C-alpha positions as CSV (number, residue, x, y, z in Angstrom):
1,M,85.3,0.2,-24.2
2,L,85.8,-1.2,-20.7
3,L,83.0,-3.8,-21.1
4,D,83.5,-4.8,-24.8
5,G,82.2,-8.4,-25.1
6,K,81.0,-8.5,-21.5
7,K,77.5,-9.7,-20.6
8,G,75.5,-8.6,-17.7
9,L,72.1,-9.1,-15.9
10,I,70.4,-6.0,-14.4
11,I,67.7,-6.7,-11.8
12,G,65.6,-3.9,-10.6
13,V,64.7,-1.5,-13.4
14,A,61.2,-0.1,-12.9
15,N,61.4,3.1,-15.1
16,K,63.8,5.6,-16.6
17,H,64.5,7.1,-13.2
18,S,65.7,3.8,-11.6
19,I,69.3,3.7,-10.4
20,A,69.5,0.3,-12.2
21,W,68.7,2.0,-15.5
22,A,71.5,4.5,-15.0
23,I,73.8,1.6,-14.3
24,A,72.6,-0.1,-17.5
25,Q,73.2,3.0,-19.5
26,S,76.8,3.3,-18.2
27,A,77.4,-0.4,-18.9
28,T,76.1,-0.3,-22.5
29,S,78.0,2.8,-23.2
30,Q,81.1,0.7,-22.7
31,G,80.1,-2.2,-24.8
32,A,78.2,-4.5,-22.5
33,Q,75.3,-6.7,-23.6
34,L,72.5,-6.8,-21.1
35,I,69.5,-8.9,-19.9
36,F,66.9,-7.3,-17.7
37,N,64.0,-8.5,-15.5
38,Y,60.6,-6.9,-14.9
39,Q,58.9,-7.7,-11.6
40,N,55.4,-8.1,-12.8
41,E,53.0,-7.3,-15.7
42,R,52.4,-3.8,-14.3
43,L,56.0,-2.9,-14.9
44,R,56.5,-4.9,-18.1
45,E,55.6,-2.2,-20.6
46,N,57.9,0.4,-18.9
47,V,60.9,-2.0,-18.8
48,E,60.4,-3.3,-22.4
49,E,60.2,0.2,-23.8
50,L,63.5,1.1,-22.2
51,V,65.1,-2.2,-23.1
52,A,64.1,-1.7,-26.8
53,T,66.5,1.2,-26.9
54,M,69.5,-1.0,-26.2
55,P,70.7,-3.2,-29.1
56,G,70.7,-6.9,-28.2
57,A,69.0,-6.4,-24.8
58,R,66.1,-8.6,-23.6
59,A,63.8,-8.5,-20.6
60,F,62.2,-11.4,-18.8
61,P,59.8,-11.7,-15.9
62,C,61.2,-12.4,-12.4
63,D,60.0,-11.6,-9.0
64,V,63.0,-12.0,-6.7
65,G,60.8,-13.3,-4.0
66,S,60.4,-16.6,-6.0
67,D,63.2,-19.0,-6.3
68,T,61.4,-20.6,-9.2
69,E,61.2,-17.3,-11.1
70,I,64.9,-16.6,-10.4
71,A,65.8,-20.0,-11.8
72,A,63.7,-19.3,-14.9
73,L,65.4,-16.0,-15.4
74,M,68.9,-17.6,-15.2
75,Q,67.8,-20.2,-17.7
76,Q,66.6,-17.5,-20.1
77,T,69.8,-15.5,-19.5
78,Q,72.0,-18.6,-20.4
79,K,69.9,-19.3,-23.5
80,E,70.2,-15.7,-24.7
81,I,73.8,-14.8,-23.9
82,G,75.5,-18.0,-22.7
83,R,77.3,-16.6,-19.6
84,L,77.4,-13.8,-17.2
85,D,80.3,-11.4,-16.4
86,F,78.4,-9.2,-14.0
87,L,75.1,-9.0,-12.0
88,V,73.5,-5.8,-10.7
89,H,71.0,-6.2,-7.9
90,S,68.9,-3.1,-7.3
91,V,65.9,-4.3,-5.4
92,A,64.4,-3.2,-2.1
93,F,60.9,-3.1,-0.6
94,A,59.1,-2.7,2.7
95,P,55.4,-2.2,3.3
96,R,54.7,1.6,3.3
97,E,53.2,1.4,6.8
98,E,56.5,0.2,8.1
99,L,58.2,3.4,6.9
100,T,56.1,5.7,9.1
101,G,56.1,6.2,12.8
102,Q,58.6,4.5,15.1
103,F,60.7,1.4,14.3
104,V,59.7,-0.1,17.6
105,N,56.3,-0.7,16.0
106,T,57.6,-2.8,13.1
107,T,55.4,-5.8,12.6
108,R,56.8,-9.3,12.3
109,Q,55.4,-9.7,8.8
110,G,56.8,-6.3,7.7
111,F,60.2,-7.2,9.1
112,A,60.2,-10.5,7.3
113,T,59.1,-9.0,4.0
114,A,61.7,-6.2,4.1
115,L,64.6,-8.6,4.9
116,D,63.5,-11.2,2.3
117,V,63.1,-8.8,-0.6
118,S,65.8,-6.3,0.2
119,A,68.6,-8.6,1.6
120,Y,68.0,-12.3,1.0
121,S,67.2,-11.7,-2.6
122,L,70.8,-10.8,-3.2
123,V,71.9,-14.2,-1.8
124,A,69.3,-16.0,-4.0
125,V,70.1,-14.3,-7.3
126,T,73.8,-14.5,-6.7
127,R,73.7,-18.2,-6.0
128,A,71.7,-18.8,-9.1
129,A,74.0,-16.6,-11.2
130,V,77.3,-18.2,-10.1
131,P,77.1,-21.2,-12.5
132,L,76.9,-18.7,-15.4
133,M,80.0,-16.8,-14.2
134,T,82.4,-19.3,-15.7
135,D,85.2,-16.8,-16.1
136,G,84.7,-15.1,-12.8
137,G,82.5,-12.0,-12.4
138,S,81.3,-9.1,-10.4
139,V,78.1,-8.6,-8.4
140,V,77.0,-5.1,-7.4
141,T,74.1,-4.2,-5.1
142,L,72.6,-0.9,-3.8
143,T,72.6,0.2,-0.2
144,Y,72.1,3.4,1.8
145,L,73.5,5.2,4.9
146,G,70.4,4.1,6.9
147,A,72.2,0.8,7.2
148,E,74.6,2.2,9.8
149,R,73.0,5.4,11.0
150,V,69.4,6.2,12.1
151,V,67.6,8.0,9.3
152,P,64.1,9.2,10.2
153,H,61.3,7.2,8.6
154,Y,63.8,4.7,7.1
155,N,63.0,2.2,9.9
156,V,63.0,-1.4,8.9
157,M,64.7,-0.6,5.6
158,G,67.8,0.4,7.6
159,V,67.9,-3.0,9.2
160,A,67.4,-4.7,5.9
161,K,70.2,-2.7,4.3
162,A,72.5,-3.6,7.2
163,A,71.7,-7.2,6.5
164,L,72.4,-6.6,2.8
165,E,75.8,-5.1,3.6
166,A,76.7,-8.0,5.8
167,S,75.6,-10.4,3.0
168,V,78.0,-8.6,0.6
169,R,80.9,-9.4,2.9
170,Y,80.0,-13.1,3.4
171,L,79.3,-13.6,-0.3
172,A,82.6,-11.9,-1.2
173,H,84.4,-14.4,1.1
174,D,82.6,-17.4,-0.3
175,L,83.0,-16.4,-4.0
176,G,86.5,-14.9,-4.0
177,P,88.1,-18.2,-4.9
178,K,85.9,-18.3,-8.0
179,N,87.2,-14.9,-8.9
180,I,83.7,-13.4,-8.3
181,R,83.7,-10.1,-6.6
182,V,80.8,-8.7,-4.6
183,N,80.4,-5.1,-3.6
184,A,77.7,-2.5,-2.6
185,I,77.2,1.1,-3.6
186,S,75.8,3.4,-0.9
187,A,74.1,6.1,-2.8
188,G,72.7,9.4,-1.5
189,P,68.9,9.8,-1.5
190,I,67.4,9.8,-5.0
191,K,63.8,10.2,-5.9
192,T,63.3,6.8,-7.5
193,L,60.0,4.9,-7.6
194,A,61.1,2.7,-4.6
195,A,62.3,5.7,-2.6
196,R,58.9,7.4,-2.8
197,G,57.7,4.8,-0.3
198,V,60.0,6.5,2.3
199,S,58.1,9.3,4.1
200,G,59.9,12.6,3.7
201,I,62.1,11.6,0.7
202,S,61.9,15.1,-0.7
203,K,63.2,16.6,2.5
204,M,66.0,14.1,2.6
205,V,67.1,15.1,-0.8
206,D,67.0,18.8,0.1
207,H,68.9,18.2,3.3
208,H,71.5,16.2,1.5
209,R,71.9,19.0,-1.1
210,E,72.4,21.6,1.7
211,F,74.8,19.6,4.0
212,A,76.8,17.2,1.8
213,P,80.4,18.4,1.2
214,L,79.8,18.7,-2.6
215,R,76.6,20.7,-1.9
216,R,74.4,18.9,-4.4
217,A,72.1,16.0,-4.7
218,T,73.3,12.6,-5.8
219,E,72.5,11.8,-9.4
220,Q,71.7,8.5,-10.9
221,G,74.5,8.8,-13.4
222,E,77.1,9.1,-10.7
223,V,76.0,5.8,-9.3
224,G,75.9,4.3,-12.7
225,D,79.5,5.2,-13.4
226,T,80.6,3.8,-10.1
227,A,78.9,0.5,-10.8
228,L,80.6,0.6,-14.2
229,F,84.0,0.9,-12.5
230,L,83.1,-2.0,-10.1
231,V,82.0,-4.4,-12.8
232,S,84.9,-3.5,-15.2
233,P,88.5,-4.7,-15.0
234,L,89.3,-1.4,-13.3
235,G,87.7,-2.7,-10.1
236,R,89.3,-6.1,-10.3
237,G,91.0,-5.8,-6.8
238,I,87.9,-4.7,-4.9
239,T,85.5,-7.0,-3.2
240,G,83.4,-7.0,0.0
241,E,83.3,-3.2,0.0
242,V,80.7,-0.5,0.4
243,I,81.5,2.4,-1.9
244,Y,79.8,5.7,-1.0
245,V,78.4,7.8,-3.8
246,D,76.8,10.5,-1.8
247,G,78.8,13.7,-2.3
248,G,80.6,12.9,1.0
249,Y,77.6,13.1,3.2
250,H,78.6,10.0,5.1
251,I,81.7,11.6,6.5
252,L,79.7,14.1,8.6
253,G,80.0,13.6,12.3
254,S,76.8,15.3,13.3
255,L,73.7,15.1,11.1
256,A,70.9,17.6,11.4
257,S,67.4,16.1,11.6
258,V,65.6,15.8,8.3
259,E,62.1,15.5,9.8
């Protein structure tokens, strides 16, 4: 029981296919007690039904675009479980129209939205969580290869993920003296609710299955178990890193087009 007695906050569950939910399952299987958020009333029922299957878990509203709602979530978390040992940030968004056509046509507002929700929110929720990590802790976020290589149709999300990865490094530097570790997992393409906004996601998954060294698609559970490692004592010496869980796809020197 790697996380026996540990308490965590999972931000970003939308439904049972969410990577954040797979992480939650891995964490609870090892004894963690969890708090969740739901973004809005539309997602509330889905999240609460899932959370009800986990003993001691609770869910509260929080849109990470609002500092007021983030503060309220942390207050509820402190009231329910007292402290935090780990935080999982699995949130990303860009307007659908920004994920078609060419990146050069990205709008100013679309760029700002993508960077705010997908990158700055990590800074905001981590800053709010730090006072609850009285015994140190671990923060894990989710990124993608589009942060460092051009992926057709990923567009402004690639730029946002690049900012997210840089934020991981700066946060790791700032919070290391408090024994708080910050890392990212770069997962292969997975058909989550958020990923459906990326044009051609099915082709991306098929391409990944064909060319990745392991010759199979990335599964949510693989990401969940890697996050478990990072938030557990087994990952105690790792911070500021991007860990790839993509069947080795990122090692390829020449990537065929997935258009």
